[in-house]
C-alpha positions as CSV (number, residue, x, y, z in Angstrom):
1,M,116.4,108.2,117.4
2,A,113.4,110.6,117.2
3,S,110.7,110.3,119.8
4,Y,107.2,109.2,118.9
5,K,106.0,112.8,119.3
6,D,108.7,114.1,116.9
7,R,107.7,111.5,114.4
8,L,104.1,112.6,114.7
9,N,105.1,116.1,113.8
10,R,106.3,114.8,110.4
11,V,102.6,114.2,109.5
12,R,100.3,117.2,109.1
13,V,96.6,116.3,108.7
14,E,94.1,118.9,107.6
15,G,90.8,119.3,105.9
16,E,87.6,121.4,105.8
17,S,85.6,119.1,108.1
18,Q,87.2,119.2,111.6
19,A,85.2,116.2,112.7
20,L,86.5,114.1,109.8
21,V,90.1,115.3,110.4
22,D,89.8,114.5,114.1
23,R,88.4,111.0,113.3
24,L,91.2,110.1,110.8
25,R,94.2,112.0,112.3
26,E,95.4,109.2,114.6
27,P,95.2,106.3,112.1
28,L,96.9,108.4,109.4
29,Q,99.7,109.4,111.8
30,R,100.0,105.8,113.0
31,A,100.4,104.7,109.4
32,L,103.0,107.4,108.4
33,A,104.9,108.5,111.5
34,D,107.5,105.8,111.4
35,R,108.7,106.7,108.0
36,R,111.7,109.0,107.5
37,A,109.7,111.6,105.5
38,F,107.3,114.5,106.0
39,Y,103.7,114.2,104.8
40,A,100.9,116.7,104.4
41,V,97.6,114.9,104.3
42,R,94.4,116.4,103.1
43,V,91.1,114.7,104.1
44,E,88.0,115.7,102.1
45,A,84.4,114.5,101.9
46,V,83.5,113.9,98.2
47,G,80.5,112.9,96.3
48,R,77.0,112.3,97.6
49,A,77.5,108.8,98.8
50,G,79.8,109.7,101.7
51,E,83.2,108.9,100.2
52,V,86.3,110.4,101.7
53,L,89.4,111.3,99.7
54,V,92.7,111.1,101.6
55,S,95.4,112.9,99.6
56,I,98.9,112.2,100.9
57,N,101.6,114.6,99.7
58,G,105.2,113.8,100.2
59,S,108.6,114.4,98.7
60,K,107.8,111.7,96.0
61,G,104.6,113.2,94.9
62,R,100.9,112.7,95.7
63,L,99.0,109.6,96.6
64,P,95.2,109.8,96.5
65,L,93.2,107.2,98.3
66,L,89.3,107.0,98.2
67,F,87.4,105.4,101.1
68,G,83.7,104.6,101.1
69,R,81.5,105.5,103.9
70,G,81.7,102.1,105.4
71,E,85.5,101.9,105.2
72,L,86.4,104.6,107.7
73,D,87.3,102.3,110.6
74,P,90.6,103.6,112.1
75,G,92.3,100.3,111.8
76,H,91.2,99.8,108.2
77,V,92.3,103.4,107.2
78,S,95.7,102.9,108.9
79,R,96.3,99.5,107.1
80,V,95.2,100.8,103.7
81,V,97.5,103.8,103.9
82,Q,100.4,101.8,105.2
83,D,100.0,99.2,102.5
84,A,99.7,101.8,99.7
85,V,102.7,103.8,100.9
86,D,104.7,100.5,101.1
87,R,103.5,99.3,97.7
88,F,104.4,102.5,95.9
89,A,107.6,103.2,97.9
90,F,106.1,106.5,98.8
């Protein structure tokens, strides 16, 4: 069985804003690390109202998720990502 650190290495999180990447890296890794797949996640600020686009790329394609400024709580981000990945068998 892979260690937790090995599972975290399956999830790469990047984006132009290092502050945003640092804020969302842990909840995104928590949501995706236990899956038996590799993911490349891109985090981008979009629009003028503070929305954040989280694009999850995996072997089954791309899953874009849009979060409003008030929806960036780490627990909320982790739950939404986990639910979406489960729902779409991604």
